[in-house]
C-alpha positions as CSV (number, residue, x, y, z in Angstrom):
1,X,97.1,84.5,94.4
2,X,96.8,87.9,92.8
3,X,93.5,89.7,93.4
4,X,92.9,92.9,91.5
5,X,90.5,95.1,93.4
6,X,90.5,98.0,91.0
7,X,88.3,98.8,88.1
8,X,88.8,96.7,85.0
9,X,86.6,97.6,82.0
10,X,87.3,94.5,79.9
11,X,89.9,91.8,79.4
12,X,91.8,93.8,76.7
13,X,92.8,96.7,78.9
14,X,94.8,97.0,82.1
15,X,96.0,99.7,84.4
16,X,97.4,100.1,87.9
17,X,98.9,102.7,90.3
18,X,101.3,101.6,93.0
19,X,103.6,103.4,95.4
20,X,107.0,101.8,95.7
21,X,110.0,100.8,93.5
22,X,110.3,99.7,89.9
23,X,112.9,97.5,88.4
24,X,113.5,96.3,84.9
25,X,112.9,92.6,85.1
26,X,115.8,91.7,82.8
27,X,118.3,93.7,84.9
28,X,117.6,93.3,88.6
29,X,114.9,90.7,89.1
30,X,117.5,87.8,89.0
31,X,119.7,89.7,91.6
32,X,116.6,90.1,93.8
33,X,115.8,86.4,93.6
34,X,119.4,85.5,94.7
35,X,119.3,88.1,97.6
36,X,115.9,86.8,98.9
37,X,117.2,83.2,98.8
38,X,113.8,81.6,99.3
39,X,112.9,78.2,97.8
40,X,109.4,79.3,96.6
41,X,110.9,82.4,94.9
42,X,113.8,80.4,93.4
43,X,111.4,77.8,91.9
44,X,109.0,80.3,90.3
45,X,109.2,80.5,86.5
46,X,108.4,83.5,84.4
47,X,108.5,87.2,85.3
48,X,104.9,87.3,86.7
49,X,105.3,84.2,88.9
50,X,108.7,85.4,90.2
51,X,107.4,88.9,91.0
52,X,104.3,87.4,92.8
53,X,106.5,85.1,94.9
54,X,108.8,88.0,95.8
55,X,105.8,90.1,96.7
56,X,104.4,87.4,99.0
57,X,107.8,87.0,100.6
58,X,108.1,90.7,101.2
59,X,104.5,91.1,102.3
60,X,103.9,93.7,99.6
61,X,102.0,94.0,96.4
62,X,103.5,93.6,93.0
63,X,102.7,94.5,89.4
64,X,104.3,93.5,86.1
65,X,104.2,96.1,83.3
66,X,103.1,95.5,79.8
67,X,105.2,92.9,77.9
68,X,107.0,92.1,81.2
69,X,109.1,95.2,80.7
70,X,109.2,96.3,84.3
71,X,108.3,95.0,87.7
72,X,106.9,97.1,90.5
73,X,106.8,96.4,94.3
74,X,104.8,98.5,96.7
75,X,101.3,99.3,97.9
76,X,98.1,100.4,96.1
77,X,96.5,103.7,97.1
78,X,93.3,101.9,98.0
79,X,95.2,100.1,100.8
80,X,95.7,103.3,102.8
81,X,94.1,102.8,106.1
82,X,91.4,105.1,107.5
83,X,93.7,105.9,110.4
84,X,96.9,106.2,108.3
85,X,98.4,109.4,107.1
86,X,100.0,109.7,103.7
87,X,103.4,109.9,105.4
88,X,102.7,106.7,107.4
89,X,101.6,105.0,104.2
90,X,104.8,105.9,102.3
91,X,107.0,105.0,105.3
92,X,105.4,101.6,105.6
93,X,106.3,100.9,102.0
94,X,109.9,102.0,102.5
95,X,110.2,100.0,105.7
96,X,109.2,96.8,103.8
97,X,111.6,97.4,100.9
98,X,114.7,98.6,102.8
99,X,115.8,95.1,103.8
100,X,116.1,94.0,100.1
101,X,116.8,97.2,98.3
102,X,118.9,99.0,100.8
103,X,118.5,102.2,102.9
104,X,118.8,104.4,99.8
105,X,115.7,102.8,98.2
106,X,113.8,105.5,96.3
107,X,110.0,105.0,96.4
108,X,107.7,106.9,94.2
109,X,104.3,106.6,92.5
110,X,104.2,104.4,89.4
111,X,101.4,103.8,87.0
112,X,100.8,102.0,83.7
113,X,97.9,101.6,81.4
114,X,97.6,99.8,78.1
115,X,95.1,98.5,75.7
116,X,95.6,95.2,73.8
117,X,93.4,95.8,70.8
């Protein structure tokens, strides 16, 4: 189950910030599903459900951008522990993603915000 802990002003706006990787759902999400080879992930339907199942399998957070254009996997800045440095936070994300995205995975900060008015 997805729990949003950040500020949401109303149901017609949305935003997030996450440190990790992004992928365009139409290009690489299917490849990731095959690579993970997990029954729950394979049975999920729709971009959001697939991304959420992958996030649970990887033990990492996920977000789906506006209009399901892009999928993000990583950690939210509010998840940084009191005893964790920024470098440790970033390394923990990379360590979780390396198995499925390879040693050359490039992590960065990603954010989106939109208003559906």
